[in-house]
C-alpha positions in Angstrom: -3.8 -2.1 -8.0 -4.4 -4.8 -5.4 -7.0 -3.8 -2.9 -5.7 -2.6 0.5 -2.3 -2.0 -0.9 -0.7 0.9 1.0 0.6 3.6 -1.2 0.9 6.2 1.5 4.2 8.0 1.1 4.9 6.1 -2.2 2.9 8.0 -4.7 0.5 10.2 -2.7 0.2 12.8 0.0 -2.9 14.6 1.2 -2.9 18.4 1.7 -5.7 20.0 3.7 -7.0 23.5 2.8 -4.8 24.8 5.7 -1.7 23.3 4.1 -1.3 20.4 6.5 0.2 17.3 4.8 -0.7 13.7 5.7 0.5 10.5 4.1 -3.1 9.5 3.0 -6.7 10.5 3.7 -7.0 7.9 6.5 -3.7 8.3 8.4 -3.7 11.2 10.9 0.0 11.9 11.1 0.8 15.5 10.2 4.0 15.5 8.2 4.3 19.3 7.9 2.7 22.3 6.2 3.2 23.5 2.7 2.9 27.1 3.7 5.8 26.7 6.2 8.0 23.9 4.7 9.2 22.8 1.4 7.1 19.8 0.1 10.1 18.2 -1.6 12.0 18.2 1.6 9.0 16.6 3.4 8.7 14.0 0.7 12.4 13.2 0.8 13.2 13.4 4.5 10.1 13.0 6.7 10.8 10.2 9.1 7.3 8.8 9.1 7.2 8.6 5.2 10.6 7.0 5.1 9.5 4.4 7.7 6.4 3.6 5.6 8.6 3.2 2.5 11.0 0.9 4.4 8.0 -1.2 5.6 8.8 -0.5 9.2 5.2 -0.4 10.2 4.1 -3.8 9.0 3.7 -6.8 11.3 6.8 -9.0 11.8 5.0 -12.0 10.5 4.4 -10.2 7.1 8.1 -9.5 6.5 8.8 -12.9 5.0 5.6 -13.0 2.9 6.4 -13.8 -0.7 4.0 -11.2 -2.1 5.2 -8.4 0.2 6.2 -6.3 -2.7 2.6 -6.4 -3.9 0.6 -6.0 -0.6 3.1 -3.9 1.3 1.5 -5.3 4.5 -1.9 -4.0 3.6 -3.4 -0.7 4.6 -1.8 0.8 7.7 -4.8 2.9 8.4 -7.1 -0.2 8.2 -4.8 -2.0 10.6 -4.8 0.9 13.1 -8.5 1.4 12.8 -9.1 -2.3 13.6 -6.6 -2.8 16.4 -5.4 0.7 17.4 -1.8 -0.1 16.3 -0.3 0.9 13.0 1.9 -2.2 12.9 -0.9 -4.7 13.3 -2.3 -7.0 10.6 -4.7 -5.4 8.1 -7.9 -7.4 8.8 -9.0 -7.3 5.2 -5.7 -8.7 3.6 -6.3 -12.4 4.2 -9.5 -12.3 2.2 -7.7 -10.4 -0.6 -4.9 -13.0 -0.7 -7.4 -15.7 -1.3 -9.3 -13.8 -3.9 -6.2 -12.8 -5.9 -3.5 -15.4 -5.3 -5.2 -18.6 -4.4 -8.2 -18.4 -6.6 -8.0 -21.1 -9.3 -10.4 -19.2 -11.6 -8.2 -16.1 -11.8 -7.3 -15.1 -15.4 -4.0 -13.5 -16.2 -3.0 -11.4 -19.2 0.4 -9.9 -19.9 0.5 -6.3 -21.0 3.2 -3.8 -21.9 2.9 -2.1 -18.5 2.9 -5.4 -16.6 -0.3 -7.4 -16.6 -4.0 -7.8 -15.6 -5.6 -10.3 -13.3 -9.3 -10.9 -13.5 -11.0 -12.5 -10.5 -14.8 -12.7 -10.0 -15.5 -9.8 -12.4 -12.9 -7.6 -10.7 -9.8 -6.4 -12.6 -6.5 -5.7 -11.0 -3.7 -3.8 -12.7 -0.1 -4.9 -12.0 3.2 -3.3 -13.0 5.9 -5.5 -14.6 7.6 -6.5 -11.3 4.2 -7.3 -9.6 3.1 -9.4 -12.6 6.4 -11.3 -12.5 5.9 -12.1 -8.8 2.4 -13.3 -9.3 3.2 -15.5 -12.2 6.1 -17.3 -10.4 
């Protein structure tokens, strides 16, 4: 997957030994506790997770970006760590945009699952929709 893509609340949760649930290893928000609450209910109804999925924590200037489905505004933990605000720009994303999307030496290969992009000896896996966006 593209570096600095935020998959918190999309395909991962982090559970501490005490049962506390967080959206990722770097975000500190406590979503609940598996010993006290149903994890399915947390996954489906937690306001913080729903807001991440709806891209409510990304900067306004990212919302019209043509590759938003790929980058999802970058890493929210990185943005918060750099600026103190979860809805600020991810400082590492601009570099990734150049490396992946504007690099003339990038090589693309279609696969049954989507596709591959090879840039400067790094390989990025994309699902079908992501590959379609990149190849536009």
